[in-house]
C-alpha positions in Angstrom: -15.4 22.2 43.2 -13.9 18.9 44.3 -17.3 17.1 44.1 -17.8 18.2 40.6 -14.5 16.8 39.2 -15.7 13.1 39.1 -19.0 14.2 37.4 -17.0 16.3 34.9 -14.6 13.4 34.2 -17.5 11.0 33.8 -19.3 13.3 31.4 -16.1 13.8 29.4 -15.5 10.1 29.2 -19.2 9.4 28.1 -18.8 12.1 25.4 -15.6 10.5 24.1 -17.1 7.0 24.0 -20.2 8.3 22.2 -18.1 10.0 19.6 -16.0 6.9 19.0 -19.1 4.8 18.7 -20.7 7.2 16.2 -17.6 7.5 14.0 -17.9 5.1 11.0 -15.0 2.7 10.3 -12.5 4.0 7.8 -14.1 4.4 4.4 -13.0 2.4 1.4 -11.2 5.5 0.1 -9.3 6.0 3.3 -8.2 2.4 3.3 -7.1 2.8 -0.3 -5.1 5.9 0.5 -3.4 4.2 3.5 -2.7 1.0 1.5 -1.1 2.9 -1.4 0.9 5.0 1.0 2.2 1.9 2.9 2.9 0.0 -0.3 4.8 3.0 -1.8 6.9 3.3 1.4 7.6 -0.4 1.4 8.8 -0.3 -2.2 10.9 2.9 -1.6 12.8 1.0 1.1 13.3 -2.0 -1.2 11.5 -4.3 1.2 10.3 -6.9 -1.4 9.4 -9.5 1.2 7.1 -7.1 3.0 5.7 -5.9 -0.4 4.5 -9.4 -1.2 2.0 -9.0 1.7 0.1 -6.4 -0.4 -0.4 -8.9 -3.3 -3.8 -10.6 -3.5 -3.4 -14.0 -1.9 -5.0 -15.7 -4.9 -2.6 -14.0 -7.3 0.3 -14.8 -5.1 -0.7 -18.5 -4.9 -1.2 -18.7 -8.7 1.9 -16.6 -9.7 4.4 -16.4 -6.9 7.6 -14.4 -7.8 10.4 -16.7 -8.8 13.7 -16.8 -6.9 15.3 -15.1 -9.9 12.7 -12.2 -9.7 13.4 -11.8 -6.0 17.2 -12.0 -6.6 16.9 -9.2 -9.2 15.6 -6.8 -6.5 18.9 -7.5 -4.6 20.8 -6.0 -7.5 19.1 -2.6 -7.4 18.4 0.2 -5.1 15.2 2.1 -5.3 15.9 5.8 -5.9 12.4 7.1 -6.6 8.7 6.2 -6.5 6.5 8.7 -8.3 2.9 7.7 -8.4 0.0 9.2 -10.4 -3.4 9.6 -8.8 -5.3 6.3 -8.7 -8.1 6.0 -11.3 -11.3 4.1 -10.4 -12.2 1.6 -13.1 -15.1 -0.1 -11.3 -16.8 0.0 -8.0 -14.0 -2.1 -6.3 -11.0 -1.6 -8.6 -8.5 1.2 -9.2 -5.5 1.5 -11.5 -2.4 3.4 -10.7 0.7 4.1 -12.8 4.0 4.5 -10.9 7.5 5.4 -12.1 10.1 3.6 -10.1 13.7 4.9 -10.2 16.4 2.2 -9.9 20.2 2.1 -9.6 22.1 -1.1 -10.3 24.3 -1.7 -7.3 27.1 -3.2 -9.4 27.3 -0.9 -12.3 25.7 2.3 -10.8 23.6 2.6 -13.9 20.4 4.5 -13.3 17.1 3.8 -15.0 13.4 3.8 -14.3 10.5 1.4 -14.9 6.8 2.0 -15.2 4.6 -0.1 -12.9 1.0 -0.4 -14.0 -0.8 -1.4 -10.8 -4.4 -2.7 -10.4 -5.8 -2.7 -6.9 -9.0 -4.7 -6.0 -11.1 -4.0 -2.9 -12.3 -7.1 -1.0 -15.7 -6.2 0.7 -15.5 -9.1 3.1 -12.1 -8.2 4.5 -12.3 -4.5 3.9 -8.8 -4.7 2.3 -7.3 -3.5 -0.9 -5.2 -6.1 -2.7 -2.6 -5.6 -5.5 -3.5 -7.9 -8.3 -0.6 -7.2 -10.7 2.2 -8.5 -8.5 5.6 -7.0 -7.8 7.0 -4.4 -10.2 8.7 -5.8 -13.3 12.2 -4.3 -12.9 13.5 -6.1 -16.0 11.8 -3.6 -18.3 14.1 -1.7 -20.7 13.3 1.7 -22.0 
């Protein structure tokens, strides 16, 4: 039995390597799901600096958030992030509507804003980018 152990381990290793090689990379839908989950978690934690990494670099270069916009995020705490199912609007674009709950840290006034997100898939980098920028938390309802 002792002589069969290396052969068994070699066969197991070969099988694992073959299965890894035959598995396709994550699909575009899988990448979208993971991207939306990560972005939602980032916004829920109020990490605006990290949230900017999800914005399309071209959009960020053309329309970076102002210091005032970033300062406004310091005045609120995120209390909720309720997203609807993303809707495809093209081969490489989806739209998602998200309700974001906020509480002003100074007044303790609670409110919510609606964020209309557009996500674009970049075939070259296999990456989904947010093209609508950070949520507009100045909306009044």
